[in-house]
C-alpha positions as CSV (number, residue, x, y, z in Angstrom):
1,M,-17.5,-10.4,-24.4
2,Q,-18.1,-7.7,-21.8
3,V,-16.0,-8.0,-18.7
4,A,-15.6,-5.6,-15.7
5,V,-12.7,-5.5,-13.5
6,V,-13.1,-3.8,-9.8
7,G,-9.7,-2.0,-9.0
8,S,-7.3,-0.4,-11.1
9,G,-4.4,-1.2,-9.2
10,P,-1.6,-3.6,-10.7
11,S,-3.4,-6.4,-10.3
12,G,-6.6,-5.3,-12.2
13,V,-4.8,-3.7,-15.5
14,Y,-2.7,-6.7,-15.4
15,T,-5.9,-8.5,-15.7
16,A,-7.4,-6.3,-18.3
17,Q,-3.9,-6.6,-20.3
18,S,-4.0,-10.4,-20.2
19,L,-8.0,-10.3,-21.5
20,V,-7.6,-7.9,-24.4
21,Q,-3.9,-9.0,-25.4
22,Q,-5.1,-12.7,-26.0
23,D,-6.7,-14.1,-29.1
24,R,-8.8,-17.0,-28.0
25,V,-11.9,-14.8,-27.5
26,P,-12.3,-12.0,-30.0
27,D,-13.3,-8.9,-28.9
28,V,-13.3,-8.8,-25.0
29,R,-13.8,-5.3,-23.8
30,V,-12.9,-4.6,-20.4
31,D,-14.1,-1.7,-18.2
32,V,-11.8,-1.0,-15.3
33,L,-13.8,0.3,-12.3
34,D,-12.3,2.1,-9.2
35,R,-14.0,3.5,-6.1
36,L,-11.5,6.6,-6.5
37,P,-11.6,9.0,-9.4
38,C,-8.0,8.0,-10.0
39,P,-6.3,4.9,-11.1
40,Y,-3.4,3.0,-10.4
41,G,-4.2,1.9,-6.8
42,L,-1.0,1.3,-4.7
43,V,1.2,2.9,-7.4
44,R,-0.5,6.0,-6.7
45,Y,-1.0,5.8,-3.0
46,G,1.0,3.6,-1.9
47,V,4.5,4.1,-3.3
48,A,6.5,6.6,-1.4
49,P,6.9,10.0,-3.4
50,D,10.5,9.7,-3.1
51,H,10.2,6.5,-5.1
52,E,9.9,7.9,-8.8
53,K,11.2,5.1,-10.6
54,I,8.5,3.0,-9.1
55,K,5.9,5.2,-9.5
56,S,7.0,5.4,-13.0
57,L,5.2,2.3,-13.3
58,Q,2.1,4.4,-14.1
59,N,3.3,4.7,-17.6
60,N,3.0,1.1,-18.2
61,L,-0.2,0.9,-16.3
62,R,-1.8,3.6,-18.5
63,T,-0.9,2.0,-21.5
64,V,-3.2,-0.5,-21.0
65,L,-6.1,1.9,-19.8
66,E,-5.7,3.5,-23.2
67,H,-6.6,0.5,-25.0
68,E,-8.8,0.7,-27.5
69,R,-11.1,-1.9,-25.4
70,V,-10.5,-1.0,-22.3
71,R,-12.6,1.8,-20.1
72,F,-11.6,3.2,-17.3
73,F,-14.6,4.3,-14.7
74,G,-13.4,6.1,-11.6
75,G,-15.8,6.7,-8.6
76,V,-17.8,3.5,-8.9
77,E,-18.7,2.1,-5.6
78,I,-19.4,-1.5,-5.3
79,G,-21.1,-2.4,-1.8
80,P,-24.2,-2.4,0.2
81,R,-24.8,1.3,-0.2
82,A,-23.6,1.5,-3.8
83,L,-23.6,-0.9,-6.8
84,S,-23.9,-4.8,-5.3
85,P,-22.2,-7.2,-6.9
86,A,-25.3,-9.0,-8.0
87,R,-26.5,-6.2,-10.0
88,L,-22.7,-5.6,-11.4
89,L,-22.8,-9.2,-12.5
90,G,-26.3,-8.8,-14.7
91,M,-24.3,-5.9,-16.5
92,Y,-21.3,-7.8,-17.7
93,H,-20.6,-11.5,-18.9
94,A,-17.9,-11.4,-16.3
95,V,-16.6,-9.6,-13.3
96,V,-13.1,-9.6,-11.7
97,Y,-12.8,-8.3,-8.3
98,C,-9.1,-7.0,-7.6
99,V,-9.7,-4.9,-4.6
100,G,-6.8,-5.5,-2.8
101,A,-6.2,-5.6,1.0
102,A,-7.7,-2.9,2.6
103,T,-7.0,-2.7,6.1
104,D,-3.7,-3.4,8.3
105,R,-3.1,-6.2,10.8
106,H,-3.3,-4.9,14.5
107,L,-0.4,-5.7,17.2
108,G,-3.1,-6.7,20.0
109,V,-1.4,-5.2,22.8
110,P,-2.3,-3.1,25.5
111,G,-2.3,1.1,24.6
112,E,-2.3,0.2,21.1
113,D,-5.6,2.9,20.2
114,L,-3.7,6.0,22.0
115,P,-3.3,8.9,20.7
116,G,-0.1,8.7,18.8
117,S,-0.2,5.0,18.0
118,C,-1.4,4.6,14.0
119,S,-1.0,2.1,11.3
120,A,1.7,3.3,8.8
121,T,-1.0,2.8,6.2
122,E,-2.8,5.9,7.7
123,F,0.5,7.7,7.7
124,V,1.3,6.5,4.1
125,S,-2.3,7.6,2.9
126,W,-1.5,11.3,4.3
127,Y,1.7,11.7,3.0
128,S,0.4,10.0,-0.6
129,A,-2.7,12.5,-0.4
130,H,-5.5,9.6,-0.4
131,P,-8.5,11.3,-0.4
132,D,-9.9,9.5,2.3
133,V,-7.6,11.2,4.8
134,T,-9.4,14.5,4.8
135,V,-12.7,12.7,5.1
136,N,-11.7,10.3,8.0
137,G,-9.0,12.1,9.3
138,A,-8.9,14.1,12.8
139,G,-6.5,16.3,14.2
140,P,-4.4,19.0,12.8
141,P,-2.4,18.8,9.8
142,D,0.8,18.1,11.8
143,R,-0.9,15.7,13.8
144,F,1.4,12.8,12.7
145,V,4.7,14.7,14.3
146,R,3.4,17.1,16.4
147,G,5.8,17.1,19.3
148,V,7.4,14.2,18.2
149,E,11.4,13.5,18.7
150,S,11.5,10.0,18.7
151,A,9.1,7.6,16.5
152,V,8.8,4.0,16.8
153,V,8.2,2.0,13.8
154,I,7.2,-1.7,14.5
155,G,8.2,-4.0,11.3
156,V,10.9,-4.2,9.2
157,G,9.7,-4.7,5.5
158,N,9.8,-2.3,2.9
159,V,6.8,-0.2,4.4
160,A,8.3,0.0,7.4
161,V,11.8,1.6,5.9
162,D,9.4,3.7,3.6
163,V,7.8,5.6,6.7
164,A,11.0,5.5,8.5
165,R,12.9,7.3,5.4
166,M,10.2,9.6,5.1
167,L,10.3,10.8,8.7
168,A,13.8,11.3,8.2
169,R,14.0,13.0,4.7
170,G,14.2,16.6,4.4
171,A,12.7,19.4,2.2
172,A,15.0,19.9,-0.2
173,E,14.6,16.0,-1.4
174,L,10.8,15.9,-0.7
175,M,10.2,19.0,-2.9
176,P,11.0,17.5,-6.3
177,T,8.5,14.8,-5.6
178,D,4.7,15.0,-5.9
179,I,4.0,15.0,-2.2
180,P,1.2,17.1,-1.1
181,Q,2.1,20.6,-0.1
182,E,0.7,20.1,3.4
183,A,2.5,16.9,4.0
184,L,5.5,18.8,2.4
185,G,5.3,22.0,4.9
186,V,4.7,19.5,7.8
187,L,7.3,17.2,7.3
188,A,9.9,19.7,6.6
189,D,9.3,21.5,10.1
190,S,9.1,18.2,11.5
191,P,10.9,18.0,15.1
192,V,11.4,14.1,14.8
193,R,15.2,13.1,15.2
194,E,15.4,9.3,16.2
195,V,13.3,6.5,14.5
196,H,13.6,3.2,15.8
197,M,12.5,0.6,13.4
198,V,12.0,-3.0,15.5
199,G,11.7,-6.4,14.4
200,R,10.8,-9.8,16.4
201,R,12.8,-11.7,14.4
202,G,16.9,-10.9,13.1
203,P,18.6,-9.4,10.7
204,S,18.3,-12.4,8.5
205,Q,14.8,-12.7,8.5
206,A,13.9,-8.7,7.7
207,R,11.5,-8.5,4.7
208,F,12.8,-5.4,3.5
209,T,14.8,-5.4,-0.1
210,T,18.6,-4.8,0.0
211,K,17.6,-1.6,-2.3
212,E,15.5,-0.1,0.1
213,L,17.9,-1.0,2.8
214,R,20.7,0.8,1.3
215,E,18.5,4.1,0.7
216,L,18.2,4.6,4.6
217,G,22.4,4.7,4.7
218,S,22.3,7.6,1.7
219,L,20.3,10.1,3.7
220,P,21.5,13.4,4.0
221,D,22.5,14.1,7.3
222,T,21.3,11.0,8.8
223,E,22.9,8.1,10.3
224,V,21.9,4.5,10.4
225,V,22.9,2.8,13.8
226,V,22.6,-1.2,14.5
227,D,23.9,-2.8,17.5
228,P,26.6,-5.5,17.0
229,A,25.5,-7.4,19.9
230,E,22.1,-7.5,18.9
231,L,22.8,-8.7,15.5
232,A,25.1,-11.4,16.6
233,L,21.9,-13.3,18.2
234,D,20.8,-14.3,14.8
235,P,22.8,-18.0,14.1
236,A,22.9,-16.6,10.5
237,Y,24.7,-13.6,11.2
238,E,28.1,-14.6,11.3
239,D,27.9,-17.0,8.5
240,P,24.9,-15.9,5.9
241,S,26.6,-17.9,3.1
242,G,23.4,-20.6,3.1
243,L,20.9,-17.7,3.2
244,P,18.6,-16.4,0.2
245,A,20.9,-13.8,-1.9
246,A,18.6,-10.9,-1.0
247,N,18.8,-11.6,3.0
248,R,22.6,-12.4,2.4
249,R,22.9,-9.0,1.0
250,N,20.7,-7.5,3.9
251,V,23.1,-9.0,6.3
252,E,26.3,-8.0,4.5
253,V,24.8,-4.1,4.7
254,M,23.9,-4.5,8.3
255,R,27.4,-5.9,9.1
256,G,28.9,-2.8,7.4
257,W,26.8,-0.4,9.4
258,A,27.9,-2.2,12.7
259,A,31.5,-1.9,12.0
260,G,31.3,1.7,11.4
261,R,29.3,2.0,14.7
262,L,30.4,5.4,16.3
263,E,27.6,7.6,16.7
264,Q,28.2,10.8,14.6
265,A,26.7,14.3,14.9
266,A,23.8,13.9,12.4
267,A,20.7,15.7,12.6
268,R,18.4,12.6,12.7
269,R,19.3,8.9,13.6
270,I,17.9,5.7,12.5
271,R,18.2,3.0,14.9
272,L,17.4,-0.7,13.4
273,R,16.7,-2.8,16.5
274,F,15.7,-6.7,16.1
275,F,14.7,-9.8,18.8
276,L,12.3,-7.3,20.1
277,R,8.6,-8.1,20.3
278,P,6.1,-5.3,21.5
279,V,3.9,-6.1,24.5
280,A,2.6,-2.8,25.3
281,V,2.3,0.8,24.1
282,L,2.9,3.0,26.9
283,D,0.7,5.7,28.4
284,A,2.0,9.2,29.0
285,A,-0.5,11.8,29.7
286,G,-2.9,9.7,28.1
287,R,-0.9,9.8,24.6
288,V,1.9,7.5,23.4
289,G,5.1,7.6,25.7
290,G,7.2,4.9,24.1
291,V,6.5,0.8,23.6
292,R,7.7,-2.0,26.2
293,F,9.4,-4.8,24.4
294,E,10.5,-8.4,25.2
295,R,13.5,-9.8,24.2
296,T,13.1,-12.7,22.1
297,L,15.5,-15.4,21.3
298,P,15.7,-17.7,18.1
299,D,13.8,-20.8,18.9
300,G,15.8,-23.1,16.5
301,R,13.1,-23.5,14.1
302,G,13.1,-20.2,12.1
303,G,10.8,-18.6,15.1
304,V,11.6,-16.8,18.1
305,T,10.5,-17.6,21.6
306,G,10.3,-14.9,24.5
307,S,13.0,-14.4,27.0
308,G,11.4,-13.0,29.9
309,T,13.4,-9.8,29.7
310,Y,12.0,-6.2,29.0
311,E,13.3,-2.8,27.3
312,D,11.3,0.5,27.0
313,I,11.8,2.2,23.8
314,A,10.7,5.9,24.1
315,G,8.7,7.7,21.3
316,Q,5.8,10.1,20.9
317,L,5.0,8.2,17.8
318,V,4.4,4.6,17.3
319,L,3.7,2.9,13.7
320,R,2.7,-0.3,13.2
321,S,3.6,-1.9,10.1
322,V,3.1,-5.8,10.4
323,G,1.2,-6.6,7.5
324,Y,-2.1,-6.2,5.5
325,R,-5.3,-7.8,5.4
326,G,-8.2,-8.1,3.1
327,V,-11.5,-7.0,4.1
328,P,-15.1,-8.4,3.1
329,L,-17.0,-7.0,0.1
330,A,-20.6,-7.2,0.7
331,G,-22.0,-9.6,-1.3
332,L,-19.1,-11.9,-1.9
333,P,-18.1,-15.0,0.1
334,F,-14.8,-14.1,2.5
335,D,-12.8,-16.5,4.0
336,E,-11.8,-14.4,7.8
337,G,-9.3,-16.8,8.6
338,T,-7.0,-15.9,5.4
339,G,-8.6,-12.8,4.8
340,T,-9.5,-13.6,1.3
341,V,-12.2,-14.5,-1.2
342,P,-12.1,-18.6,-1.9
343,H,-11.2,-19.2,-5.4
344,A,-10.3,-22.3,-7.5
345,A,-7.8,-20.6,-10.0
346,G,-9.4,-17.3,-9.8
347,R,-12.9,-18.6,-9.9
348,V,-14.8,-17.2,-6.8
349,L,-16.3,-20.4,-5.2
350,R,-19.6,-20.1,-3.0
351,D,-19.8,-22.6,-0.4
352,G,-17.2,-24.8,-2.2
353,A,-18.8,-24.5,-5.8
354,V,-17.6,-22.3,-8.7
355,S,-19.9,-18.9,-8.7
356,P,-20.3,-18.5,-12.5
357,G,-18.8,-15.1,-13.8
358,E,-17.1,-14.0,-10.8
359,Y,-13.6,-14.1,-10.4
360,V,-10.5,-12.8,-8.2
361,A,-7.2,-11.5,-8.4
362,G,-4.2,-9.8,-6.8
363,W,-4.2,-9.8,-2.8
364,I,-7.9,-10.3,-2.5
365,K,-7.1,-13.8,-3.9
366,R,-3.6,-14.9,-2.6
367,G,-3.2,-12.5,0.4
368,P,-1.0,-9.7,0.8
369,T,2.1,-11.1,-0.6
370,G,4.7,-10.7,-3.1
371,V,5.9,-7.4,-4.8
372,I,4.1,-5.4,-7.5
373,G,5.4,-7.4,-10.3
374,T,3.6,-11.0,-8.9
375,N,0.4,-9.6,-9.9
376,R,1.3,-10.1,-13.3
377,P,1.2,-14.2,-13.4
378,C,-1.4,-14.0,-10.9
379,A,-3.9,-11.7,-13.0
380,K,-2.9,-14.2,-16.1
381,E,-4.0,-17.0,-14.5
382,T,-7.3,-15.6,-13.5
383,A,-8.1,-14.5,-16.8
384,L,-7.3,-17.6,-18.3
385,S,-9.5,-19.2,-16.1
386,L,-12.2,-16.5,-17.5
387,L,-11.3,-17.1,-21.0
388,D,-12.0,-21.1,-20.2
389,D,-15.2,-20.4,-19.1
390,A,-16.0,-18.0,-22.1
391,P,-18.5,-20.3,-24.0
392,A,-20.8,-20.7,-21.0
393,L,-20.2,-16.7,-20.1
394,L,-21.4,-16.0,-23.7
395,A,-24.7,-18.0,-23.3
396,R,-25.8,-15.3,-21.0
397,T,-27.5,-11.9,-22.7
398,V,-26.2,-8.7,-21.3
399,P,-27.0,-5.0,-21.9
400,G,-25.2,-3.4,-25.0
401,D,-24.0,-0.9,-22.9
402,P,-23.0,-1.4,-19.5
403,A,-21.7,2.0,-19.2
404,A,-25.3,3.2,-19.6
405,E,-26.6,1.0,-16.6
406,L,-24.0,2.1,-14.1
407,R,-25.3,5.6,-14.7
408,A,-29.0,4.3,-14.0
409,A,-27.8,2.4,-11.2
410,G,-26.9,5.9,-9.5
411,A,-23.0,5.7,-10.7
412,E,-21.3,9.0,-11.7
413,P,-18.2,7.6,-13.4
414,V,-15.2,9.6,-13.9
415,E,-14.3,8.4,-17.2
416,W,-10.6,8.8,-18.8
417,P,-10.7,12.2,-19.7
418,G,-12.0,13.2,-16.3
419,W,-8.6,11.5,-15.3
420,L,-6.7,13.6,-17.6
421,A,-8.2,16.7,-16.6
422,I,-7.0,15.8,-12.7
423,E,-3.4,15.5,-14.1
424,R,-3.3,18.7,-15.7
425,A,-5.2,20.5,-12.5
426,E,-2.2,18.5,-10.5
427,A,0.4,19.8,-13.0
428,D,-1.1,23.5,-12.7
429,L,-1.4,23.1,-9.3
430,G,2.4,22.5,-8.8
431,R,3.7,25.5,-11.4
432,S,1.7,27.5,-8.9
433,L,3.9,26.6,-6.2
434,G,6.9,26.6,-7.8
435,R,7.0,22.8,-7.8
436,G,6.6,19.9,-10.6
437,S,3.3,17.9,-10.3
438,V,1.4,18.2,-7.0
439,K,-1.4,15.9,-6.0
440,I,-4.7,17.1,-5.2
441,P,-5.5,15.8,-1.4
442,D,-9.3,16.0,-1.2
443,W,-12.4,14.4,-2.9
444,P,-14.1,18.0,-3.7
445,G,-10.8,18.9,-5.3
446,L,-10.4,15.6,-7.5
447,L,-14.1,15.8,-8.7
448,S,-14.1,19.6,-9.5
449,A,-10.8,19.0,-11.2
450,A,-12.5,15.8,-13.1
451,R,-15.4,18.3,-14.2
452,G,-12.9,20.7,-15.6
453,T,-13.4,23.3,-13.0
454,P,-11.1,25.1,-10.2
455,H,-10.3,22.9,-7.1
456,G,-9.9,26.0,-5.1
457,R,-7.5,24.1,-2.8
458,A,-3.9,24.6,-2.5
459,D,-3.0,21.8,-0.2
């Protein structure tokens, strides 16, 4: 049985693992396809560079991609100007789409499109060396932090914590990571001195994990500030005993910060704000000058309601971190309401009926929820559905070598040896800079490294 998995992040790799490790259908072979020349998805391009323990998950994913019945084909795009889903399905008995949630949600407020206002995803992609940044990015290398003394991060999830922490990090802490050289230099010279992280609900409902939250308090020469009066608006703050364990621990950490709320002489300050809902991004001479928030109050049902009072927070950079959303893939059905592909236990549904041989796993299946580990049972469910369908799927004749068909369709895959060549080139780049491995941030550099030719860039 020949199976294509589209997407090499955790959901795609876990799907491949579930398929090759089972014993119900013998000799399943899986080709893992990715638009990028590098595997691992958000583990490579979404996990902050200073989170080396989480990034080490790449070693587990590598083990799967090096399995004798798994092949990696990077640089293969599925879509209207490339390989269509219909043509791809003609090459394999089954195709599993694990394409994630590729765009971010918007605030929907006036001024959101002003220069200096962007998604946290864009900022993460920049410091993670996503090659699309050099294609789609506009402005100078320091465009995110040029002239920025105060930044406003809207959202209180782990991504919001990540970007706030990266804005407060110094060069000494980032130097040992794989952050690209350009981003290292920019953040080392950053004028940012204050970061406001703002949520519309209370501290007991914040979505970050306690481990991420505590990290903010351990940053060198950085003070975390919370307002006890603002925290007290949350009915669960004074008595968090009824909260889930993670939320209760978050409240305990913030209570400790509130107790020591005398502001110290730190180089940088991170302010956690709650019960504030953005209503406008403020214009200052054609750029972001801050954000106007409405004070919210608990509505007694787990939500909030507006109070009619407002507060402006000054800032020259606004990063929205209010969630992700799936985008349609031409040739596949899509539910605009949920931002997912309609499915039944991972089987793609077209007009309510199962589409034979097409499957989904990960965020495009269930929406952008959960942590990395949540992808494992999700992938397993889809793999089991596919294996249940195996007798019917195997009745269809497919080419003996899908790789040859991919090339015939115009793809120029970067195979596993090409990815290993990229790794070597990044190690060489790091040594030339007196650092560890350093990411190559651009398409030409990655593709030339995959072919074993000098990438010609040091940024």
